[in-house]
N, C-alpha and C positions, 0 to 999 in steps of 0.2 A: 843466450839460451839461458844461462845459470840465472841472471837478473829476473828475468820473468819467471822461473820456476820458484825462486826466493819470494818473489812477490805473490805468486798464488798462493805459497803458503802460510805466508804471514796472514793474508786479505782472509784466508780459509779459515785460521785461527779466530780471526777476531770476529765472524760473525757470528759462530756459537754465541759467544761473550754478548753481542750486541742482542742477539735473540733472548737470551734471557734477562738482560735488562730490560727488553722494553715489554716484558709481561706487565700487564695491569696489576694494579698494588692488592685489588681487592681478592684476585687469585690466591697470591701469597698468604696473606693473613688468614683467609678460611681455610686453606689447606694444612697450615702448620702453628698448631695450638700448644702450647705448653702450661702446664700449671705455674701459677706465681707462687713463689714460697713467701711464707709472713714471717721469716726469719727464726733466729735462735734467740730463747729467752734464758739466760743463764738460772742454774737454782740459787735460792736465797736460804741464807742460814735462817730460820724462826725459831729455833729453840735450842740451849745449849746449858749442860748442866758445868756446874763450877766442879775444877780439879784440884783437891788439897792436895799440898805437898809440904810435908815440914821441911823445914833448912835444913835440918840434919841429913835428909834425904840426898839432896844434891850437893855431889863434892866440891869441894873448895876449887878444885881445879878448872871448874866450871865459871866463865864469866857469867854477866847478867843476861846475855844473850843466848842462853843454851835453849836448844830447840829439839823438837821430835817432829821429824818429817815423816807422814803416812799418804798411803795411796789407795783408794777403795774405790767401789762404784756403788754410784746413787742409783736405785732402781726408780721405776715410775712413779713409786710413790714419796721419795725421798727419803727413802730410809737407807742407810749405809750399810752395803754389803761387801764382805771379803775384804778386811781391815789390814793392811800389810804395813810394817815400820818398814821404812824406807832407808832413813837416818836415825838411828837408836840414841839414846841419852846414856841410861841404865837400865836396867831389865825391869825394877821395881816403877820406875817413872814409868817407863813403855808401857809399863801392863796397866797404869792407873790411867794415861791418856787414852788408850785404845778402849778401855770400859768406859768412858764417858763420853769418846765419840760414838760409841755404839746406841747412846741415848738420844744423841743430836738429832734435829729434824729440819729438813730443807723442803723449800717446796722444789718441786721436781723441773728439771729440764724441759722446756716445750719448744718442738719443732712442728711447723706447719699446724697450729691448734692440737698439737696431739703430745701428751708427756712422755718421755724418753730415757732411757738409763745412760747416765753419761759417767765416765772415770774423771775421779776428783783428785787433786795432789793439795794434801793440806798441811800448813805447817804450823806446829804450837809452840809458840814462845813459853820459855818456863823462866819464873823471875824470882829472885829471892825475897 
């Protein structure tokens, strides 16, 4: 009796699966449509201004690989907004780098053929 009950339960579970698989392909395609993403296009730097730092402003303790790391948002037009210094160097150098980056321009990020704001992390190398 237990074998028959187990066989009946197993066969009843397989029937809905078989019935689902037996649907015509046309019905499945016509009832579930999703938009296709065109993907994401990353922003590209199109204009940058030169940052002038005199050699005496950079302390001797810093090597030639001194850097300032910034975090900001690029709006839908490619303009940086809300610039924050994540990894500072010195206050005067940080201020010059932030001021220069305010004037940088990017092509905006694009998602599904629409411009979108995006968060950017930017590392600026400071050389002697």
